[in-house]
N, C-alpha and C positions, 0 to 999 in steps of 0.2 A: 242420799245422793248428793253426787256434788255438785256442791254449789246448791245446797240444800235441795232436796227433794221437790221441785217447783219453784225453785229460787228464779227470780226473774233475771235476764241476762241482755247481753247488748249482743242477740243474735250474730251479727258481723262481723265480730272481733276475732274470735278464736274457736267458735262452733262447728266451724264449716270445714274440720277434719275428713279429710275422704280417705277411703279406703279402697284399693284395687291390689290383689296380690299378683306381682307379675311372676311369682312363683311361690307358691306356701303348702306345695302338698306333701304327702307322705315320707317322701324321700326315701323310702328303703328302712333300714334298721336304725334307732337313733343310735347317735356316738354323743360321748362325751368330750367337751374341751372347747376352745375358741372364745371370742370376744364376740357380742352382738353389740353393733352402733345403732343408736336410735337418735334421728335428731327430734328435736319439738321446737314448738314456738312460745312457750312460757316454762317455765320452771319458778313457782313459787314456793311458800311455806310448804314443808315436808310435815308439818303437823297435822296427824289424820283430821283432828276436828276443824280444821281451817284450810287445808288443801284445795284448792281449787285450779282449774286450767289443766290441761291434756296433760303436759310435761309432769308436774306435781302428782297427779292423780297416778300416772301410771308406775311412777317410784313407789307410792305407797301400796300400790297393788302387790307389788314384790317383796315390800318391806313386812308385810301384814297378813296373817291369815286370820279371818272371822269365822265365827263358828259353823258357816255354811259356806257354800259357794255355788254359782252357777256354772255347770260343764260347758267350756266353750266348744265343745264336738258335740254334744248331745243337747244341749240346751236345756239338761236336767237338774235339778238340784241335789247337790250331792253332799255327804261330810266335809268338812275341812278341819277346824281345829277341834270341832265335837266329833266323837266317834259317832255320835247317837243321838238321838231326843225322843221323847213320849209327849203326848197332849192329853191332859188330863179330860174327862168325857164330858165337861160342861165348856171345854173350851176356853177357861178362865187362867189355866197354868200350863207352863210346859218347862219340862224338865231336860237338861242338857247335860251328858256325861263326856267331858272332854278327854283326848286321845293324849297320849303321853308326849311330852315334847318341852322344847326349852327355847328361852330366849336367844338372840344372838350374844349374850354375855354370859351363856350357861347357866342361867337360873332356870328354876321351872316355872312353866305356866301353870297358874292354876286359877280356879274360878273368881278369886278376888281379884285378880288383874284383870278379868272381864267386867266385874261389877266396877272397878275403880274408872275404867274407860268409859263405860255406859256412864257413870255419873258425871263424868267431866264432859263429855259432849254434850248433855243435857242441861249442866248450869246455866240459868240465864247470863251469869257473868262470862262465860266461855264464848257466848255470842255464835255459835256452831250453828251453821245452816243444815249440818246431818242430822240435829236432833230430831227432828221430825220421822226419822225412821222408827223411833221409840215412842211416837205419840199415844199408842194404846197401852203403854205400861202403867201400872199404878204408880199415883204419884208425879206422871208426867206434867201435870198442870200446876203444880206447887213448885216444882224444880225449874222447868223452862218457861212458864207464860208468868207466874207470881212472883218466880225468885225466894221464895219463902221457906224453901227446903234447899238443902246441898247434896242429898241423897235420893235415888229412885227408891220408894217404899216396895217397889215389888221386882225389884233384883237382887236375889239372896244368894249369896255363898254359902251352900249348905256345907260342903266339905271342899277341900281342893281340889276336887275332880269332878264337883258336881255344882251346875247353876241353874236355879231357877228363877222364872219369870212369871209373875204374876201380871195379870192385866185386869184394866177395869171394864174390858167386853171381850167378849169371843173374836179372835182375829187369826184365821186359818193363813193369811199372808206371811204372818211374824217370821217363820224360817227362811222366808225368800227376803226378806227386808234385810235379815240379820247377815246375809250375803256381801254387805255392802263392806267393803275393806276398810272404811272409817272405822269401824265398829270391831277393830283386832283389840286384842289386849293391852294394857297399860302397863309395861315393867316398870317394877318399884323404883329403879334408876331415875326413871322419866317423871315417873309422878312426883318424887323428891325434888327435881329440876325439869319442869318442863318446857323451859328457854333449849334444850338441848333438841328437843323435837323438830326445832328448826334446821337443826345444822348436822345432827348425826344421829338420828333416830335407833332406838335398839328396838326392833321388832320380833315376830315371831314367825315370819312368812321364810320363803324360798331364796331369797337373797339378802344378806346383809350389808351394810356400808362399810365399803373400802377404805374409807379416809372422809374425813368432813367434807359436806359439800361444797363447792365454789359460787360463785354469780353464775356461773355459765354451764357448771357442768356436775352431774352427780355419777358416782363410780360404783356398783356393786359388785360383790362377789358371791358366789353359791355356798348358800348354807345349810347344811345336811341334818341338822338338828332339830328339824321341823315335824310334824304330824305327819304330814303326807308323805308323799314319794319326792325324792329329791331331785332336782333339775339336772338339767346334762350341760348348760354353759358355765363356763369358768368365770366369766366375768359379764355383767352388762354396762356399757356406756351410756348414759342419758347427756345429750349435748344441746344446749340452747341454741338455736338459730332462728332468729327473728324473720328474717326474711325467706319466705316460703320458695322462692325462686332460686333464691342462692340455694337451699336446702336439697332441691330438687336436681339441681346442677351437680351437687356434691352425690349425690345419690347416683344420677347418671355416669358420673366419673369413678365410681365405686370407693368413696371415702365415708360412704355411710350406708347400711344395709336396710333400714328403714325410713321412710319420707312422706311429709305430706306431698300428693300431686296437687300442684297449682291448678286453678282454675283454667285459666288459659292454656295449660298443656291437656287438657281433658277437652277443650273446645276445640283446639287444632288437631286434636287426632294423635298428640306426642306421646300420649300415655294410652296402653292397650289393657283393657279391663281382663285379669286371667282368670284363674281357677276361682279367684275371692270374688272377682268383680266388686260391682256395689254392694253393700250391705246395709242393711236396716241401722238405723241409729235409735235408740229409745228416747227420742224426743219430738217436738211438735211445735209448731207456731199457731196462736189463734187470735181474735179478734173477740172481746166480750162488752156487748151493751151493758150499761150500767141499767139493771134492771129495777133500781128505786128511781129513776128519771122517768118522767112522763112521757118523752119522746118516744121511749123503747117499751112500752107499757102493753103496746099490742103484738102478740107473736107472729100477725103474720108479716107484719113490719119487718119486725128481726130475720124473719125467712127472706123476706124480699132483698135484704142486705144479702145474704148468705147466697140468693140464686144471682146477685149482680156482679160477683165478684169472679175473676177470670183467673181462676190459680193456676191454670196450666202458664199463662202467660206468666204470672209471678215467678213461678219454678222455671221457666225458661230464659226469660228476658232478665230478672232481677238476679236470679241465683246462678245463670247459666248451666242449666239442665243439671246441677248438682242436688236438687230437691225433688221430692213428688209431690203433687198436688194431694193435700189431704182429703181423705173420704169419710172421715170419723174423729172421735176422739182418744182412742186407742191405736198410737202407731202401730205400723207394719213393724214385726218382730216382736213385741210385748205379747205375752200370753193374753189370750182372749181377744187378740186381732180380728177383725171380719171386715173384709172388703167391701167396699160402697154400703155400708151401713146406714150412710145419710143421704135420704133422698133429697135434699135440698143443697148438697153441696155440690153442685154441679153448675155450669155456668147456664143459664136461661134468662136472659134479660127481659124477654116478654111476658114471662112468667113473672117475672120480679115487679114487671111496671104494674101488673094486674093486682098484685097484691099491695103495691104502694097506692094503689088506686081505691081498693077494698079497705085499707087501714085509715087513709086522712085525705078522701079525695084528691083534687088538684094542688093541695097546699101540704105539703107533707113539711117535717120539722127541719128548720137546718141542723147539722149535728158536726160536732168535732172527733176528729181523729186524733186520740191519744196516741202518741208512739215514743220509742226511745231514741235520744238525739244520737245517731248515726247513719252513715251514708247509707249501708244496705237495708236498714230499717225504716228511712225516710222513704227511700224508692219502694218499696212496698205499700207504705203509708199513701204515695203519692197515685199508686195503682189504683187501690180503694177509691180514692177520692174522685179517680177518673170514671172508675165502673160506675160509683154510684149517681153520678151527675148522668151517665146513660141511661139510667133509668128514672131520672127526676129527681134525684134528691141530692142537694146543693151540702157541703161539706167543707169542712178548713181543718187545717193541720196543727198540730200542738206538741213540741216536742220537749221531751223532760230527760235529765241526767240520771242514768243508771242508779246513781248513789240517791236520788229522791225520789226515785217511782213508785218505790213500794208506799210509800207514806202517801204518795200521792192518790194511789189506790184505796188505801185505809181512808181518807179524807172523806171520800164519799164524792168527789169533784169531777171525777172522769166521765166520759160520754161513752164513745165506741175506743176500748183501749187494747193495746196489744199485752198479748199474754204469750209467755215463752214456757216450757214446760219440760224436763229431762230429768231423768231418775238412772239409778246407778245400779238397779235391778228391774228385771223385767215381768212388772206388776201392775195388773191394770186399774189399782187400787188408787196409786199417784195420780194417776190424769182423770179418774172418774171422781171417787171419792174427796180425795185431797181439794178438788177444785170446784165441785159443785153439792157435796153434801150440807144440810144445814148444820152450822156450828162448825164446822172445820175455819181455822184460822186463815187460810189459805183461800175460801170462798169469798172472791172480791167482788162478784157480780150481783150478788143477792138473790141466787136462784133458790129456789125452796121450795118444792113439794112432798109430800107423804110418800106418794107413791116411789118415787127415786131412791129417796131413803129407805122405806122398807126394802127396796130392792138390794140396797149396797149393804145394809145389816143381816139380809138372809145370805148374802154372798160372804159376808166377814165370818160367818159362824158356821160355814159348811165345810166341813172336814173331805169330803169328795171334791179332788181338784176339776173334774169335768162338769160336775154340777156347780160348783163355785164358778168357774168361768162361765158356764151358760146363763148365771145371774147377772155377773158384770156385763155381760153384753145387751141383757134385756134392758138393766140400766142405763146402759149407752143408747139404745134404742129411744127409751123411753125419754131422754132428755132433748131429742130433735123433735120432738111434740112443740115443746116453748124455747126451742133454740137458745139457750143460753150463752155460749160459748160457738163461735164461729170459725172452724178448722180452716186455716191456710195452705200450708205443707208439712209435711213429714220429711225429718232430714235422714239424711245417708253417708256414709263412710267410704272412703277410698284411697288407700294408701299404696305407696310402691314398697314393694317388698323383693329384697335380691334373691337372684337364684339359687345362692348358696344357703337360704335360709328354711327351713322345713319346721313344721308344727304351730306355726304361727297361725293365731284365728284372733280376729278383733272381734269383741262383741259389742252388744248395742251401747255401751258407754263409751265405745272408742278407744279399749283397752284391751290389752291380751297378756296370757300366762306367759311368762317367760320360762318359766321351770319346763314346759310344755315343748320349748323351742331347742333345736340343736342346728348345728351347722356342718354342711358335707360340700 
């Protein structure tokens, strides 16, 4: 998932891309031709293993076809580079049969190319945040965590069109995780010279590089040799425009077709939510108490903190109404989401005072609120400090640089710490198991309960999707008994789309499939 599934980020920098369709309906019969012009605020590395930020990820989405994908219209998992797949009865092995396709350079796409990509993204030396998509694969720890192996034992190219993935444990969310565009195949020319991935990557997706990228632009042309259907557009131009207000001005002047709607445009009513309106983003902001600290040893105190926080005020005042008060751990739009699953994720400061009194009497501990050193996140932390004071809990702020924050959490010196979680695929496993299951490398709060772990393990080993999602929801509800994570806000998308553009649907990762878009 972009910026690793669960990567901690400075939420206020580039995460608040908003999405509103001024017009993105069907528009009648699709027609071929034309150039789609997209304005983005960031345009970093195009290497799938390193891509982060909305612009680069949007380009990667068009250049690479992973084995599966989540359909933008139905939300269902469908084949992409794989024509089909089967699950072994014990859930420990999956076999994918590839559809016939070629890379942009005309060479055939084979199972070996997928293994090469999976091995590369997982290697400790690669340092990719996307590796955790493959955490269940046999040999993952040796390759990613220990660095003692360079190849995943569980990924086997049986023949040119058959890829087998063996797991350490059953994981029926695997096909969903494999929809991450960063897990597309690695062409042999790219494997021989990975530096090319930075400037002119060769993939197997619906668009190919028209020319080497520049610092401010990527130009893509339609490619008709992919496994799936060909796109309609002739060309896709992705331009870097760091000033969202200027990008919006260009959009209104019809110099670009897709652009972020600035917050002030939303709040002033200058932007109208059209057919797309606000759409759910697969991301959430939490605060987590360090459960190894005696200050947070009592669940009543942790629940009091949650009840003290005015989420609506944070969503409206700090985020300008662009976020939604969080009511659980699984965000809206992610499979398994249930509204209002957390009974203590509401503002009730009278009840919070009672719980503080129950836990510590008249002398609750003074706590530290750890947050990322960003203007917006500081404002969120200040609101939390204000709310805690209102229920008799004194606290102070402690800011951290993004580059140092993960190491700080791993040191165990945190107290009430900010957590951001976002995904490229709509799986509840990332929001629950990755953050809270015992033994997860991304479990920084210290939460560990046998009941929660058993529910997660049962969900992971359940082939039926409805039953699997029910188990994930049970695990989510169980976590709120002990309150190891305090949800703050869910994120949303809001973008302007020109009237001439049709078929554009932004997913929960903030991306869209340009092969489905046409201009009329």
